[in-house]
FIVEX-373861 format. One record per atom (N, C-alpha, C, CB): residue in one letter; y, z, x; atom name; residue number from 1. Coordinates in steps of 0.1 Angstrom, whole numbers. Glycine has a CB too. Layout:
<code:A | Y:Y | Z:Z | X:X | site:CA | pos:NUM>
...
***
This chain:
<code:M | Y:-891 | Z:-102 | X:170 | site:N | pos:1>
<code:M | Y:-901 | Z:-105 | X:176 | site:CA | pos:1>
<code:M | Y:-897 | Z:-117 | X:184 | site:C | pos:1>
<code:M | Y:-911 | Z:-105 | X:168 | site:CB | pos:1>
<code:Y | Y:-898 | Z:-111 | X:200 | site:N | pos:2>
<code:Y | Y:-893 | Z:-125 | X:210 | site:CA | pos:2>
<code:Y | Y:-906 | Z:-140 | X:206 | site:C | pos:2>
<code:Y | Y:-895 | Z:-118 | X:234 | site:CB | pos:2>
<code:V | Y:-897 | Z:-148 | X:206 | site:N | pos:3>
<code:V | Y:-908 | Z:-156 | X:207 | site:CA | pos:3>
<code:V | Y:-911 | Z:-165 | X:220 | site:C | pos:3>
<code:V | Y:-906 | Z:-164 | X:196 | site:CB | pos:3>
<code:C | Y:-898 | Z:-166 | X:226 | site:N | pos:4>
<code:C | Y:-895 | Z:-175 | X:241 | site:CA | pos:4>
<code:C | Y:-892 | Z:-158 | X:248 | site:C | pos:4>
<code:C | Y:-877 | Z:-191 | X:242 | site:CB | pos:4>
<code:I | Y:-904 | Z:-153 | X:257 | site:N | pos:5>
<code:I | Y:-896 | Z:-145 | X:268 | site:CA | pos:5>
<code:I | Y:-890 | Z:-153 | X:277 | site:C | pos:5>
<code:I | Y:-903 | Z:-137 | X:276 | site:CB | pos:5>
<code:C | Y:-890 | Z:-166 | X:280 | site:N | pos:6>
<code:C | Y:-881 | Z:-172 | X:291 | site:CA | pos:6>
<code:C | Y:-867 | Z:-172 | X:286 | site:C | pos:6>
<code:C | Y:-885 | Z:-188 | X:295 | site:CB | pos:6>
<code:H | Y:-865 | Z:-177 | X:277 | site:N | pos:7>
<code:H | Y:-852 | Z:-179 | X:273 | site:CA | pos:7>
<code:H | Y:-844 | Z:-168 | X:261 | site:C | pos:7>
<code:H | Y:-852 | Z:-192 | X:268 | site:CB | pos:7>
<code:G | Y:-855 | Z:-159 | X:258 | site:N | pos:8>
<code:G | Y:-850 | Z:-142 | X:253 | site:CA | pos:8>
<code:G | Y:-847 | Z:-151 | X:238 | site:C | pos:8>
<code:G | Y:-831 | Z:-130 | X:264 | site:CB | pos:8>
<code:F | Y:-852 | Z:-160 | X:230 | site:N | pos:9>
<code:F | Y:-848 | Z:-163 | X:216 | site:CA | pos:9>
<code:F | Y:-859 | Z:-155 | X:212 | site:C | pos:9>
<code:F | Y:-849 | Z:-180 | X:211 | site:CB | pos:9>
<code:T | Y:-855 | Z:-150 | X:195 | site:N | pos:10>
<code:T | Y:-865 | Z:-144 | X:190 | site:CA | pos:10>
<code:T | Y:-867 | Z:-153 | X:180 | site:C | pos:10>
<code:T | Y:-865 | Z:-130 | X:188 | site:CB | pos:10>
<code:E | Y:-877 | Z:-150 | X:167 | site:N | pos:11>
<code:E | Y:-881 | Z:-153 | X:156 | site:CA | pos:11>
<code:E | Y:-872 | Z:-153 | X:151 | site:C | pos:11>
<code:E | Y:-890 | Z:-148 | X:151 | site:CB | pos:11>
<code:K | Y:-859 | Z:-146 | X:142 | site:N | pos:12>
<code:K | Y:-853 | Z:-146 | X:134 | site:CA | pos:12>
<code:K | Y:-844 | Z:-159 | X:142 | site:C | pos:12>
<code:K | Y:-847 | Z:-132 | X:130 | site:CB | pos:12>
<code:K | Y:-838 | Z:-160 | X:156 | site:N | pos:13>
<code:K | Y:-831 | Z:-170 | X:159 | site:CA | pos:13>
<code:K | Y:-837 | Z:-188 | X:157 | site:C | pos:13>
<code:K | Y:-829 | Z:-166 | X:175 | site:CB | pos:13>
<code:V | Y:-851 | Z:-184 | X:155 | site:N | pos:14>
<code:V | Y:-860 | Z:-199 | X:155 | site:CA | pos:14>
<code:V | Y:-856 | Z:-201 | X:138 | site:C | pos:14>
<code:V | Y:-881 | Z:-197 | X:160 | site:CB | pos:14>
<code:K | Y:-858 | Z:-192 | X:131 | site:N | pos:15>
<code:K | Y:-859 | Z:-192 | X:119 | site:CA | pos:15>
<code:K | Y:-844 | Z:-199 | X:110 | site:C | pos:15>
<code:K | Y:-863 | Z:-178 | X:117 | site:CB | pos:15>
<code:Q | Y:-834 | Z:-194 | X:116 | site:N | pos:16>
<code:Q | Y:-820 | Z:-197 | X:116 | site:CA | pos:16>
<code:Q | Y:-816 | Z:-208 | X:118 | site:C | pos:16>
<code:Q | Y:-813 | Z:-191 | X:123 | site:CB | pos:16>
<code:A | Y:-821 | Z:-219 | X:131 | site:N | pos:17>
<code:A | Y:-820 | Z:-230 | X:137 | site:CA | pos:17>
<code:A | Y:-828 | Z:-235 | X:128 | site:C | pos:17>
<code:A | Y:-824 | Z:-232 | X:150 | site:CB | pos:17>
<code:L | Y:-842 | Z:-234 | X:120 | site:N | pos:18>
<code:L | Y:-850 | Z:-241 | X:109 | site:CA | pos:18>
<code:L | Y:-840 | Z:-243 | X:101 | site:C | pos:18>
<code:L | Y:-862 | Z:-235 | X:103 | site:CB | pos:18>
<code:A | Y:-835 | Z:-234 | X:91 | site:N | pos:19>
<code:A | Y:-830 | Z:-232 | X:85 | site:CA | pos:19>
<code:A | Y:-811 | Z:-243 | X:88 | site:C | pos:19>
<code:A | Y:-834 | Z:-219 | X:86 | site:CB | pos:19>
<code:S | Y:-808 | Z:-246 | X:96 | site:N | pos:20>
<code:S | Y:-800 | Z:-253 | X:98 | site:CA | pos:20>
<code:S | Y:-805 | Z:-267 | X:101 | site:C | pos:20>
<code:S | Y:-793 | Z:-248 | X:106 | site:CB | pos:20>
<code:G | Y:-816 | Z:-271 | X:99 | site:N | pos:21>
<code:G | Y:-817 | Z:-283 | X:96 | site:CA | pos:21>
<code:G | Y:-829 | Z:-288 | X:107 | site:C | pos:21>
<code:G | Y:-802 | Z:-290 | X:96 | site:CB | pos:21>
<code:V | Y:-829 | Z:-282 | X:118 | site:N | pos:22>
<code:V | Y:-842 | Z:-286 | X:129 | site:CA | pos:22>
<code:V | Y:-858 | Z:-287 | X:122 | site:C | pos:22>
<code:V | Y:-842 | Z:-273 | X:143 | site:CB | pos:22>
<code:C | Y:-860 | Z:-299 | X:126 | site:N | pos:23>
<code:C | Y:-873 | Z:-306 | X:124 | site:CA | pos:23>
<code:C | Y:-881 | Z:-307 | X:134 | site:C | pos:23>
<code:C | Y:-872 | Z:-319 | X:119 | site:CB | pos:23>
<code:T | Y:-878 | Z:-305 | X:143 | site:N | pos:24>
<code:T | Y:-891 | Z:-304 | X:154 | site:CA | pos:24>
<code:T | Y:-892 | Z:-296 | X:163 | site:C | pos:24>
<code:T | Y:-894 | Z:-314 | X:160 | site:CB | pos:24>
<code:T | Y:-901 | Z:-295 | X:175 | site:N | pos:25>
<code:T | Y:-902 | Z:-286 | X:182 | site:CA | pos:25>
<code:T | Y:-893 | Z:-286 | X:194 | site:C | pos:25>
<code:T | Y:-912 | Z:-285 | X:185 | site:CB | pos:25>
<code:A | Y:-894 | Z:-302 | X:197 | site:N | pos:26>
<code:A | Y:-881 | Z:-304 | X:208 | site:CA | pos:26>
<code:A | Y:-867 | Z:-303 | X:202 | site:C | pos:26>
<code:A | Y:-882 | Z:-319 | X:215 | site:CB | pos:26>
<code:G | Y:-865 | Z:-307 | X:190 | site:N | pos:27>
<code:G | Y:-852 | Z:-298 | X:187 | site:CA | pos:27>
<code:G | Y:-849 | Z:-289 | X:183 | site:C | pos:27>
<code:G | Y:-847 | Z:-301 | X:181 | site:CB | pos:27>
<code:L | Y:-860 | Z:-283 | X:180 | site:N | pos:28>
<code:L | Y:-856 | Z:-266 | X:183 | site:CA | pos:28>
<code:L | Y:-856 | Z:-262 | X:196 | site:C | pos:28>
<code:L | Y:-865 | Z:-254 | X:177 | site:CB | pos:28>
<code:F | Y:-859 | Z:-268 | X:208 | site:N | pos:29>
<code:F | Y:-852 | Z:-261 | X:220 | site:CA | pos:29>
<code:F | Y:-838 | Z:-269 | X:227 | site:C | pos:29>
<code:F | Y:-864 | Z:-259 | X:232 | site:CB | pos:29>
<code:N | Y:-835 | Z:-277 | X:219 | site:N | pos:30>
<code:N | Y:-823 | Z:-286 | X:224 | site:CA | pos:30>
<code:N | Y:-814 | Z:-278 | X:209 | site:C | pos:30>
<code:N | Y:-828 | Z:-310 | X:225 | site:CB | pos:30>
<code:C | Y:-821 | Z:-271 | X:201 | site:N | pos:31>
<code:C | Y:-806 | Z:-260 | X:193 | site:CA | pos:31>
<code:C | Y:-806 | Z:-251 | X:199 | site:C | pos:31>
<code:C | Y:-805 | Z:-253 | X:178 | site:CB | pos:31>
<code:M | Y:-814 | Z:-245 | X:208 | site:N | pos:32>
<code:M | Y:-814 | Z:-235 | X:219 | site:CA | pos:32>
<code:M | Y:-808 | Z:-235 | X:228 | site:C | pos:32>
<code:M | Y:-823 | Z:-233 | X:224 | site:CB | pos:32>
<code:G | Y:-806 | Z:-247 | X:233 | site:N | pos:33>
<code:G | Y:-798 | Z:-252 | X:247 | site:CA | pos:33>
<code:G | Y:-806 | Z:-248 | X:258 | site:C | pos:33>
<code:G | Y:-782 | Z:-245 | X:250 | site:CB | pos:33>
<code:C | Y:-824 | Z:-251 | X:259 | site:N | pos:34>
<code:C | Y:-828 | Z:-253 | X:265 | site:CA | pos:34>
<code:C | Y:-840 | Z:-259 | X:266 | site:C | pos:34>
<code:C | Y:-826 | Z:-246 | X:267 | site:CB | pos:34>
<code:K | Y:-851 | Z:-262 | X:277 | site:N | pos:35>
<code:K | Y:-863 | Z:-268 | X:275 | site:CA | pos:35>
<code:K | Y:-872 | Z:-256 | X:279 | site:C | pos:35>
<code:K | Y:-864 | Z:-282 | X:285 | site:CB | pos:35>
<code:P | Y:-885 | Z:-260 | X:277 | site:N | pos:36>
<code:P | Y:-896 | Z:-248 | X:273 | site:CA | pos:36>
<code:P | Y:-896 | Z:-247 | X:295 | site:C | pos:36>
<code:P | Y:-917 | Z:-257 | X:261 | site:CB | pos:36>
<code:Q | Y:-901 | Z:-235 | X:295 | site:N | pos:37>
<code:Q | Y:-908 | Z:-233 | X:307 | site:CA | pos:37>
<code:Q | Y:-917 | Z:-231 | X:309 | site:C | pos:37>
<code:Q | Y:-904 | Z:-228 | X:313 | site:CB | pos:37>
<code:C | Y:-925 | Z:-220 | X:305 | site:N | pos:38>
<code:C | Y:-937 | Z:-215 | X:312 | site:CA | pos:38>
<code:C | Y:-945 | Z:-222 | X:301 | site:C | pos:38>
<code:C | Y:-940 | Z:-198 | X:316 | site:CB | pos:38>
<code:G | Y:-942 | Z:-226 | X:288 | site:N | pos:39>
<code:G | Y:-948 | Z:-231 | X:279 | site:CA | pos:39>
<code:G | Y:-957 | Z:-226 | X:272 | site:C | pos:39>
<code:G | Y:-950 | Z:-239 | X:281 | site:CB | pos:39>
<code:K | Y:-959 | Z:-212 | X:275 | site:N | pos:40>
<code:K | Y:-965 | Z:-200 | X:265 | site:CA | pos:40>
<code:K | Y:-959 | Z:-203 | X:249 | site:C | pos:40>
<code:K | Y:-958 | Z:-184 | X:272 | site:CB | pos:40>
<code:C | Y:-949 | Z:-204 | X:248 | site:N | pos:41>
<code:C | Y:-941 | Z:-199 | X:232 | site:CA | pos:41>
<code:C | Y:-946 | Z:-216 | X:225 | site:C | pos:41>
<code:C | Y:-917 | Z:-194 | X:233 | site:CB | pos:41>
<code:V | Y:-948 | Z:-228 | X:232 | site:N | pos:42>
<code:V | Y:-944 | Z:-238 | X:225 | site:CA | pos:42>
<code:V | Y:-956 | Z:-241 | X:214 | site:C | pos:42>
<code:V | Y:-939 | Z:-249 | X:236 | site:CB | pos:42>
<code:P | Y:-969 | Z:-236 | X:213 | site:N | pos:43>
<code:P | Y:-978 | Z:-239 | X:204 | site:CA | pos:43>
<code:P | Y:-973 | Z:-228 | X:186 | site:C | pos:43>
<code:P | Y:-995 | Z:-236 | X:214 | site:CB | pos:43>
<code:Y | Y:-968 | Z:-219 | X:192 | site:N | pos:44>
<code:Y | Y:-958 | Z:-208 | X:185 | site:CA | pos:44>
<code:Y | Y:-947 | Z:-213 | X:179 | site:C | pos:44>
<code:Y | Y:-952 | Z:-197 | X:194 | site:CB | pos:44>
<code:V | Y:-942 | Z:-218 | X:184 | site:N | pos:45>
<code:V | Y:-926 | Z:-227 | X:182 | site:CA | pos:45>
<code:V | Y:-932 | Z:-242 | X:173 | site:C | pos:45>
<code:V | Y:-917 | Z:-234 | X:203 | site:CB | pos:45>
<code:R | Y:-943 | Z:-245 | X:173 | site:N | pos:46>
<code:R | Y:-945 | Z:-258 | X:170 | site:CA | pos:46>
<code:R | Y:-951 | Z:-254 | X:158 | site:C | pos:46>
<code:R | Y:-954 | Z:-267 | X:179 | site:CB | pos:46>
<code:K | Y:-960 | Z:-241 | X:152 | site:N | pos:47>
<code:K | Y:-967 | Z:-238 | X:145 | site:CA | pos:47>
<code:K | Y:-954 | Z:-235 | X:133 | site:C | pos:47>
<code:K | Y:-978 | Z:-227 | X:151 | site:CB | pos:47>
<code:M | Y:-943 | Z:-225 | X:140 | site:N | pos:48>
<code:M | Y:-935 | Z:-222 | X:128 | site:CA | pos:48>
<code:M | Y:-923 | Z:-237 | X:124 | site:C | pos:48>
<code:M | Y:-926 | Z:-207 | X:133 | site:CB | pos:48>
<code:V | Y:-924 | Z:-244 | X:129 | site:N | pos:49>
<code:V | Y:-916 | Z:-259 | X:127 | site:CA | pos:49>
<code:V | Y:-924 | Z:-269 | X:116 | site:C | pos:49>
<code:V | Y:-915 | Z:-268 | X:144 | site:CB | pos:49>
<code:N | Y:-936 | Z:-262 | X:120 | site:N | pos:50>
<code:N | Y:-951 | Z:-269 | X:105 | site:CA | pos:50>
<code:N | Y:-946 | Z:-264 | X:96 | site:C | pos:50>
<code:N | Y:-971 | Z:-264 | X:104 | site:CB | pos:50>
<code:D | Y:-949 | Z:-251 | X:95 | site:N | pos:51>
<code:D | Y:-948 | Z:-240 | X:85 | site:CA | pos:51>
<code:D | Y:-939 | Z:-243 | X:76 | site:C | pos:51>
<code:D | Y:-944 | Z:-228 | X:90 | site:CB | pos:51>
<code:H | Y:-925 | Z:-244 | X:85 | site:N | pos:52>
<code:H | Y:-910 | Z:-245 | X:77 | site:CA | pos:52>
<code:H | Y:-913 | Z:-258 | X:72 | site:C | pos:52>
<code:H | Y:-896 | Z:-245 | X:87 | site:CB | pos:52>
<code:R | Y:-916 | Z:-273 | X:77 | site:N | pos:53>
<code:R | Y:-918 | Z:-283 | X:70 | site:CA | pos:53>
<code:R | Y:-926 | Z:-283 | X:60 | site:C | pos:53>
<code:R | Y:-922 | Z:-291 | X:77 | site:CB | pos:53>
<code:G | Y:-936 | Z:-275 | X:57 | site:N | pos:54>
<code:G | Y:-945 | Z:-276 | X:46 | site:CA | pos:54>
<code:G | Y:-938 | Z:-266 | X:34 | site:C | pos:54>
<code:G | Y:-960 | Z:-272 | X:51 | site:CB | pos:54>
<code:A | Y:-933 | Z:-257 | X:40 | site:N | pos:55>
<code:A | Y:-928 | Z:-245 | X:31 | site:CA | pos:55>
<code:A | Y:-913 | Z:-251 | X:21 | site:C | pos:55>
<code:A | Y:-922 | Z:-230 | X:43 | site:CB | pos:55>
<code:L | Y:-908 | Z:-262 | X:31 | site:N | pos:56>
<code:L | Y:-896 | Z:-266 | X:23 | site:CA | pos:56>
<code:L | Y:-894 | Z:-284 | X:24 | site:C | pos:56>
<code:L | Y:-882 | Z:-257 | X:28 | site:CB | pos:56>
<code:A | Y:-903 | Z:-292 | X:23 | site:N | pos:57>
<code:A | Y:-911 | Z:-301 | X:18 | site:CA | pos:57>
<code:A | Y:-898 | Z:-310 | X:31 | site:C | pos:57>
<code:A | Y:-912 | Z:-304 | X:-2 | site:CB | pos:57>
<code:C | Y:-898 | Z:-305 | X:44 | site:N | pos:58>
<code:C | Y:-886 | Z:-312 | X:53 | site:CA | pos:58>
<code:C | Y:-889 | Z:-321 | X:59 | site:C | pos:58>
<code:C | Y:-881 | Z:-305 | X:62 | site:CB | pos:58>
<code:A | Y:-903 | Z:-329 | X:58 | site:N | pos:59>
<code:A | Y:-902 | Z:-340 | X:57 | site:CA | pos:59>
<code:A | Y:-897 | Z:-351 | X:53 | site:C | pos:59>
<code:A | Y:-907 | Z:-341 | X:57 | site:CB | pos:59>
<code:N | Y:-895 | Z:-348 | X:39 | site:N | pos:60>
<code:N | Y:-884 | Z:-359 | X:32 | site:CA | pos:60>
<code:N | Y:-870 | Z:-357 | X:37 | site:C | pos:60>
<code:N | Y:-884 | Z:-357 | X:17 | site:CB | pos:60>
<code:T | Y:-863 | Z:-349 | X:42 | site:N | pos:61>
<code:T | Y:-853 | Z:-350 | X:47 | site:CA | pos:61>
<code:T | Y:-851 | Z:-350 | X:64 | site:C | pos:61>
<code:T | Y:-848 | Z:-341 | X:40 | site:CB | pos:61>
<code:C | Y:-858 | Z:-350 | X:68 | site:N | pos:62>
<code:C | Y:-861 | Z:-351 | X:81 | site:CA | pos:62>
<code:C | Y:-857 | Z:-365 | X:88 | site:C | pos:62>
<code:C | Y:-876 | Z:-348 | X:82 | site:CB | pos:62>
<code:S | Y:-856 | Z:-369 | X:101 | site:N | pos:63>
<code:S | Y:-860 | Z:-380 | X:108 | site:CA | pos:63>
<code:S | Y:-878 | Z:-380 | X:110 | site:C | pos:63>
<code:S | Y:-852 | Z:-380 | X:123 | site:CB | pos:63>
<code:P | Y:-883 | Z:-393 | X:113 | site:N | pos:64>
<code:P | Y:-897 | Z:-398 | X:112 | site:CA | pos:64>
<code:P | Y:-903 | Z:-389 | X:122 | site:C | pos:64>
<code:P | Y:-900 | Z:-416 | X:114 | site:CB | pos:64>
<code:P | Y:-917 | Z:-386 | X:119 | site:N | pos:65>
<code:P | Y:-923 | Z:-374 | X:134 | site:CA | pos:65>
<code:P | Y:-922 | Z:-381 | X:145 | site:C | pos:65>
<code:P | Y:-942 | Z:-368 | X:134 | site:CB | pos:65>
<code:I | Y:-920 | Z:-375 | X:156 | site:N | pos:66>
<code:I | Y:-923 | Z:-381 | X:171 | site:CA | pos:66>
<code:I | Y:-933 | Z:-375 | X:177 | site:C | pos:66>
<code:I | Y:-911 | Z:-379 | X:179 | site:CB | pos:66>
<code:D | Y:-935 | Z:-378 | X:189 | site:N | pos:67>
<code:D | Y:-943 | Z:-374 | X:195 | site:CA | pos:67>
<code:D | Y:-939 | Z:-367 | X:207 | site:C | pos:67>
<code:D | Y:-949 | Z:-383 | X:195 | site:CB | pos:67>
<code:E | Y:-938 | Z:-352 | X:197 | site:N | pos:68>
<code:E | Y:-934 | Z:-341 | X:203 | site:CA | pos:68>
<code:E | Y:-934 | Z:-337 | X:215 | site:C | pos:68>
<code:E | Y:-938 | Z:-334 | X:199 | site:CB | pos:68>
<code:E | Y:-945 | Z:-336 | X:228 | site:N | pos:69>
<code:E | Y:-948 | Z:-328 | X:236 | site:CA | pos:69>
<code:E | Y:-943 | Z:-343 | X:248 | site:C | pos:69>
<code:E | Y:-965 | Z:-320 | X:235 | site:CB | pos:69>
<code:A | Y:-945 | Z:-353 | X:246 | site:N | pos:70>
<code:A | Y:-938 | Z:-364 | X:253 | site:CA | pos:70>
<code:A | Y:-918 | Z:-364 | X:253 | site:C | pos:70>
<code:A | Y:-944 | Z:-378 | X:244 | site:CB | pos:70>
<code:A | Y:-915 | Z:-359 | X:243 | site:N | pos:71>
<code:A | Y:-901 | Z:-357 | X:239 | site:CA | pos:71>
<code:A | Y:-898 | Z:-343 | X:247 | site:C | pos:71>
<code:A | Y:-898 | Z:-357 | X:221 | site:CB | pos:71>
<code:I | Y:-904 | Z:-334 | X:247 | site:N | pos:72>
<code:I | Y:-903 | Z:-322 | X:253 | site:CA | pos:72>
<code:I | Y:-907 | Z:-323 | X:271 | site:C | pos:72>
<code:I | Y:-914 | Z:-312 | X:244 | site:CB | pos:72>
<code:A | Y:-915 | Z:-332 | X:275 | site:N | pos:73>
<code:A | Y:-918 | Z:-334 | X:291 | site:CA | pos:73>
<code:A | Y:-906 | Z:-344 | X:293 | site:C | pos:73>
<code:A | Y:-935 | Z:-342 | X:296 | site:CB | pos:73>
<code:A | Y:-899 | Z:-355 | X:284 | site:N | pos:74>
<code:A | Y:-887 | Z:-359 | X:291 | site:CA | pos:74>
<code:A | Y:-879 | Z:-353 | X:294 | site:C | pos:74>
<code:A | Y:-881 | Z:-365 | X:287 | site:CB | pos:74>
<code:E | Y:-880 | Z:-342 | X:287 | site:N | pos:75>
<code:E | Y:-865 | Z:-337 | X:287 | site:CA | pos:75>
<code:E | Y:-861 | Z:-328 | X:301 | site:C | pos:75>
<code:E | Y:-864 | Z:-326 | X:272 | site:CB | pos:75>
***
């Protein structure tokens, strides 16, 4: 399933990025080499990141939480 139509990345690509160590929404977009455009995908991407953190206890191995909306807006 496509997660982001603007950039054409899929759920599979998001899961691969998360498995490689991406732990934030902003980090995911950075890993994909893009910035949010229309923003419709951001809530779903954020949910995928948060679900991944919970499932794998990613919070223990990742950098401290950041204000992701500010980080995305700053890019």
